[in-house]
SESETOR-499188 format. One record per atom (N, C-alpha, C): x, z, y; residue in one letter. Coordinates in steps of 0.02 Angstrom, whole numbers, plus 32768, in hexadecimal, padded with zeros to 4 digits. Layout:
N
XZYA
...
REM end
This chain:
238
5408980E148CX
541097C1147DX
543297B014BAX
547097A814BBX
54A5978614F7X
54A8974014E9X
54A0972814B0X
548B96CE149DX
545B96C91477X
5440968D149CX
53F6967D146AX
540996261469X
540C9616142EX
540F95CB141AX
53D295B5141EX
53BB95621439X
5383955D1437X
537D95081417X
534F950013DCX
536594D813CCX
531894AB13C4X
530E946F13ACX
52D8946313A2X
52D5942B1362X
528C941D1343X
5281940D1306X
528193CC130CX
52A393A61344X
52B393601346X
52BB934A1394X
52AD930713ABX
52AB931513F4X
527292F71402X
529193111451X
523B9309147AX
52069332144FX
522493691458X
51EF93A4143AX
51D193DA1488X
520393D714B1X
51FF941214E9X
5234943B14F5X
5276941B14C9X
529E945214CFX
52C394611516X
52D794401530X
52F99445157DX
52BE94661599X
5289944C15B6X
5250947615C5X
523194C815B3X
525294C71578X
5249950C1556X
527795371557X
52B095271562X
5305953E1582X
52E9955615C1X
52CB952115E6X
52C6953F162EX
528A95781631X
5264956F160BX
523295AA1616X
524C95E51609X
527495F115C5X
528F964215B6X
52CA963615E5X
52F096111619X
531F962F1647X
52F3964B1680X
52BC9617168EX
52A1963716CDX
527C967716BFX
5262969D166EX
524496DA1663X
527597051673X
52B797011663X
52ED97221656X
531097331696X
5314970716CAX
53109703170EX
52DB97481728X
52A497331730X
52739756173DX
5271979C1720X
529197A916F4X
529F97ED16E2X
52E3981F16E4X
530897F21724X
533E981B173AX
537C97ED1702X
537497CB16EFX
53B497BD16BFX
53E3979816CDX
5418978E16D9X
5449974516DEX
5445972916A8X
543696ED16AEX
543C96951686X
5469966E167FX
5491965E1653X
54B59624164FX
54A095E51610X
549595B51629X
548895721604X
54C5954715E1X
54BF954E15A6X
54FE9520158FX
54D994E8155DX
54E794A3157AX
54D5947A154EX
550694511532X
54FD946C14FFX
5540946214BDX
5552941914C5X
552393E014BDX
5539939414C7X
5503937114E9X
550B93481523X
54E09321153BX
54E492D41532X
54BC92BF150CX
54BD927B14F1X
5464924B152CX
5495921E152DX
546B91F21551X
545191EC159EX
548F91FF15B4X
5492921515F3X
54CE92001628X
54BF91D3165BX
550E91CE166DX
551F91FE16ABX
5558920616B3X
558B922C16D9X
556D92421729X
5546920E1735X
551F92111773X
54DE92241789X
54BA9241174AX
547D923A1739X
547E928C172DX
544092AB172CX
542A92FE1714X
542B931216D2X
544C933516B4X
544993461673X
5408936D1665X
540C9390161EX
53D093B31612X
53E793F71637X
541F94141631X
543294521652X
541E945216AAX
542D942016C1X
541494121705X
53DF9409170AX
53B093FD16D9X
5357940016D5X
5340943E16DAX
536B946616B0X
535494B716A5X
536694D716D5X
539794AC1705X
539894EC1758X
537A94DD177BX
5367949A176FX
531B947E179AX
52F294B11796X
52E694AE1768X
529294D5174FX
52A69520174DX
52D79537173CX
52DF957E173EX
52F595A21769X
531D95851785X
5331959D17C5X
539995BB17CDX
539A95ED17DBX
53D795FB17DCX
540B962017A4X
541395EF1775X
543F95F6173EX
547995C01742X
549E95E5171DX
54E295BF1717X
54EC959116DBX
54FF955C16E2X
54F9951116B3X
553094F516A1X
553D94EB1660X
557994D61638X
556E94A0160EX
5582947F1621X
5589943415EDX
55C2942615B9X
55CE94351584X
56079416156EX
562993C5155DX
560D93A21558X
56089356154CX
55D8933A1562X
55E892FF157AX
55A692CD1594X
55A7927E157DX
5586926A154CX
558B92281528X
555691FA154DX
556791B61550X
554B9181157BX
550A91861543X
54FE9174151FX
54CE915514EAX
54AC918514C2X
5464917714C4X
543D91B714B1X
543591B41466X
545F91D2144EX
546F91CB13FDX
547D921313EDX
547F922013A5X
54A592641386X
54ED926613B9X
54F692A513C4X
553092B413E9X
557C92A213CCX
5580929D1383X
55B69270135EX
55B092341361X
558392141348X
557C91E61362X
558591C613A3X
556491E413D7X
557691D11416X
55CA91D01421X
55E791FE1420X
5629920E1421X
565B91BD1411X
563791C413DAX
5664918D13B6X
5660914513C0X
561D912613E0X
561A90FC13F3X
563C90E61440X
56469138145FX
5656914114A1X
56A4913E14A1X
56C9914A1469X
570E914E1454X
571D918D1480X
56EA91C21474X
570691F71498X
570C9241146CX
572C926B148CX
573292B21455X
56F292B81455X
56D092DE141AX
569D9302140CX
56A093391405X
566793641402X
566D93B31416X
565F93D013DAX
568D941513D0X
567F94271383X
565F946613A8X
564594811360X
561894C01364X
564494F51377X
569294FC1360X
56BD95381386X
56A8953213C8X
56C794F513EDX
56C194ED1430X
567A9502145DX
564095041433X
55F495051457X
560D95591448X
561995811420X
561595C0140AX
564995EC1444X
567995C8144BX
56BA95DF1473X
569C95EB14C3X
567F95B214CFX
567195B5150CX
561795DD1520X
55EE95E414F8X
55BE960714F6X
55DC965214FBX
560E966414D1X
561F96B214C3X
563696B91507X
5658967A1535X
567D96911571X
564B969D15A0X
5619967B15ABX
55DB968B15DEX
55C096D315D9X
55B596DB1594X
55A097231592X
55BF975915A6X
55FE975515B1X
560F978315D2X
5614978F1611X
55E9975B1633X
55C7975C1679X
559197641682X
5571975E164FX
551C974B1652X
54FF9780162CX
54BA97821634X
548A97BA160EX
546F979215D2X
5467974F15E5X
544B972015AEX
547096F315AFX
548696BF158BX
549E96761574X
5462964E154DX
54549624155EX
542995F2153DX
546195BF1522X
546C95A814E1X
547E957614D1X
544A953F14A3X
545B94FF14D6X
541694D014C4X
543694A014A1X
5419948D1462X
544694621436X
542494081449X
543C94001422X
542493A01439X
5401938F13FDX
53B3937713F4X
5383936C13CBX
537E93AC139EX
539293A61354X
537393D9131AX
53A99400130BX
53A2943012D0X
53E3945412D2X
5411943A12AFX
5402940B1280X
544493DF126DX
547E93A01281X
543F93A112B3X
547B936112DCX
54B0937312DBX
54ED934712C5X
552B933E12CDX
5542933D1302X
5576937B130EX
55A99367134DX
55E2934B1352X
560893501314X
5640931B12FEX
563C930312B6X
567F92E712C1X
568092C2126FX
568992F1122FX
569A933C1238X
569D93581211X
5649937611FDX
56319364122DX
55D493771206X
55D593BE1226X
55E493C3125FX
55E6940E127AX
55AA940A12AFX
557D943212B3X
5540943E12CEX
5522947712FDX
54E59483131EX
54D794A3133FX
54B994F21310X
54C094E812CDX
54AD951C12A5X
54FE9550129DX
553095121288X
557195391288X
558E956212CAX
556E9554131EX
558B95761348X
556195AC1344X
551095B5132CX
54FA95ED1332X
550A961712FDX
5530960412CDX
55559641128FX
5590964012B1X
55C8962812DCX
55EF963F12EEX
55CF967E132DX
55B096691342X
559496A21380X
557C96D41368X
555996CD1325X
552A970D1308X
54E8970D1332X
54C696D7134FX
549696DB137CX
545796BE1357X
542396D61375X
53E496C9135AX
53D296871369X
539B965B1356X
539D96161369X
534096151374X
532795F513ABX
52F795E813AEX
52DC95A213B0X
52B095981381X
52899551136FX
5263953A139FX
525E950213BFX
522B94DE13E0X
520F94B113BDX
51D994B613B9X
51AE947E137FX
517D944F13AAX
515B941D1388X
512D940613ACX
50F294211387X
50B7941313B9X
506A943313A2X
5043940B136BX
504293D71368X
501593B11348X
503A939C12E8X
5007937412E8X
501493681296X
5074934B1288X
507F9363125AX
50C8934F123DX
50F69396124EX
50D493C31278X
510493EF1286X
5112943A1259X
50F19424122CX
50F0946F11FBX
512C945E11C8X
512F941011B4X
516C94001194X
51AF940811B1X
51AF93F311F1X
51EC93F6120BX
520494481222X
51DC94701231X
51E694AC123DX
51F294D9120CX
51D394BB11D3X
51E694DC119CX
522594DA1177X
524194941182X
528294821160X
52C5949C1196X
52AD94A811DDX
52D394BD1201X
52DC951211F8X
52A0953911F7X
52A2958711D7X
52D495781199X
52CA955B1170X
52E19569112EX
532195621134X
53439528115EX
538C952E115BX
53AE955E117AX
538A958111C1X
53A495BB11DBX
53AE95F5119AX
537395F91189X
537496351158X
53C3961D1117X
53BB95DD10FFX
53EA95C610BEX
543895E810EDX
543595DA1119X
547595EC112EX
547C962A1161X
54619657114BX
545296A51162X
544E96A311B2X
542B967711CFX
542D96911226X
53DA969C1226X
53E396C5125EX
53A296EC1280X
537096B21294X
533C96A4128BX
52F6969112A6X
52D796AC12DDX
52E796AF131EX
52C196DA1346X
527496DB1352X
52709686133EX
5229967D1349X
521E96211354X
51CD961C136EX
51C595D5137AX
51A195CE13A3X
51A795A813DBX
5192959E140CX
517F95441412X
513695361416X
511394FA1422X
512694ED147DX
514894B51470X
5172948A14B3X
514A947014D0X
5100946714B3X
50D7942E14E1X
5080944314C4X
507C945C14E3X
5021946914C4X
4FF2943A14EEX
4FC8941414C8X
4F9C93E414ECX
4F6294121510X
4F4493E21541X
4F1994061564X
4ED99407154CX
4ED193D8150DX
4E9B93C514E0X
4EBF93C2148EX
4ECA93FC1472X
4EE994061440X
4EAA93E8140AX
4ED393C513CFX
4EA293B213AAX
4EAA93F01362X
4E8593D01330X
4E80940012F4X
4EB6941E12DAX
4EE893E012D2X
4F2F93F212B6X
4F55943412EEX
4F54941D1330X
4F6E944B134DX
4F4E94911350X
4F1F9493134BX
4EFC94C71359X
4F0D95061308X
4F0294E012F3X
4F1394EE1298X
4F56951012A4X
4F7F94DB12A5X
4FBD94FB12B2X
4FE7952612DBX
4FB2955B130DX
4FC39598132DX
4FBE95D612E7X
4FA795AC12B9X
4FA895FB1270X
4FDA95DF124AX
4FE995981245X
501A958A120CX
5061957C1231X
507095761259X
50AA957A127FX
50D095B51270X
50C995FA1277X
50EB96281267X
50EB96441220X
50B7961F11FCX
50AE962111B0X
50EF9600118BX
50F395C01199X
512695A3117DX
517595B8118DX
516895C411E7X
51AB95D711EEX
51CA961A11E2X
51A1963F11BFX
51AB968D11B4X
51CB96B111EBX
51A79697122AX
51CB96B11266X
518B96B9129EX
519096D412D1X
514896D712EAX
514796A0132FX
511796901347X
5106966B1375X
5117968113B5X
5147967313DDX
5159969C1424X
513D9660145DX
5114963B145DX
50FC963A1497X
50EB95E3148BX
50BC95C414C0X
50AC956F14B7X
50B1956414FCX
50D19534150FX
50D795191554X
50A194D8156EX
508494CE1597X
504894B215AEX
5074946A15A5X
504594311597X
506093F11598X
507393EF15F2X
50A593C615FAX
50BA93A31641X
50D593E01664X
50E39424164FX
51049465165DX
51509456169BX
51789416166EX
51A394041692X
519D93E016DAX
516993C316F2X
514F9397171EX
513293C91757X
512C9402174BX
511E942A177BX
514B943F17B1X
5133945417F0X
51659465181AX
518694AA180CX
51D494A2180EX
51F294D217FFX
51DB951E1806X
51C195291845X
51B295681846X
517395811824X
51429551182CX
5108956317F3X
511B956717AFX
51609544178FX
516595411747X
517795811744X
51A395A81786X
51BF95ED177FX
5186961E1770X
51659617179DX
512A963C179AX
5106964A1762X
50EA9608173DX
50C995FD1709X
5100962316D1X
5139960A16C2X
51579609168CX
5168964B165FX
51609694166EX
514996D5164FX
510996C51625X
50CA96A91639X
509196AA161FX
5092967515DAX
50D9964715D4X
50C59624159CX
5102963B156FX
51189683156AX
5156968D153BX
512E96E0152DX
513D96EF14F4X
5122973414EBX
5152975B1507X
515F979F1505X
517297E51522X
51B997DC1506X
51C497BD14B0X
520697A2149FX
523D977D14C5X
5216976214EDX
52429727151DX
5231973D156CX
522997871567X
521697A215ACX
51D9978015D7X
51AF9776159CX
516E975A15C3X
5132978915BAX
50F0976E15C8X
50B697A115B8X
507F9765158BX
50A2973B155BX
507296FE1539X
5060972814FEX
500E972714E5X
5003974314ADX
4FF7971D1481X
5009971B1447X
500496EA1416X
4FAF96E71405X
4F8F972913F7X
4F5B973413D5X
4F20970E1405X
4F2D97291441X
4F009722147DX
4EF596D01491X
4F3696B6147EX
4F4396691489X
4F1F9646144FX
4F2496641403X
4F05964613CAX
4EBA964813DBX
4EB0968113DEX
4E61968C13E2X
4E37964E1434X
4E5E96501456X
4E5096331496X
4E3C95D9148DX
4E7495CA1453X
4E7C95811452X
4E5095731407X
4E35959B13E0X
4E23958213A0X
4DDE959F13B1X
4DB595CD13E9X
4D9995E013F4X
4D62960013B7X
REM end
């Protein structure tokens, strides 16, 4: 697995922090890592973007960003409103493939969910994953409503004959409610893929050194970690 595409079931589900955790775990395993942000929206030229945040938390990763648009909108909409050239899936695939020649692992982070449009032709992160032949990791929310969005994302991946590597919960609450606890069993069921980790709420606010030390414990061995889904489920559900 030299390229891994990371998408979310929507916005604000912890996609960037999860990308940072995957990068940190891979670095700790001795792998060289590059992070490609396909399209950064809602950030001014002088501000730090998602790839910069991954590097801050994870450490010595190579970062690349194909385009930056000032308004916090879908990439195609943001590009159109700014009068800027949009990003196309082919460009994403080409950039990731180039990074893969010099790195053990390339993480391609999308914007929002799987089918958010990059360009006027309706190109998406799913199209880039298809061009790359890369597996997709889905970052999902923990609580009520996540089963629907996760299953829809998983169904679309299967419809496109793309590999769903698994699901990571992007922010696990300190005091999970009934829906969260039940979702530990239901998420892999609706996704048809394993649960590969759960990041604690507030993980992105940790000191980078503490983040890097803890990251492996949030992710399964499939992602260079030590997290055990069954043990986590037993602990959280009692």
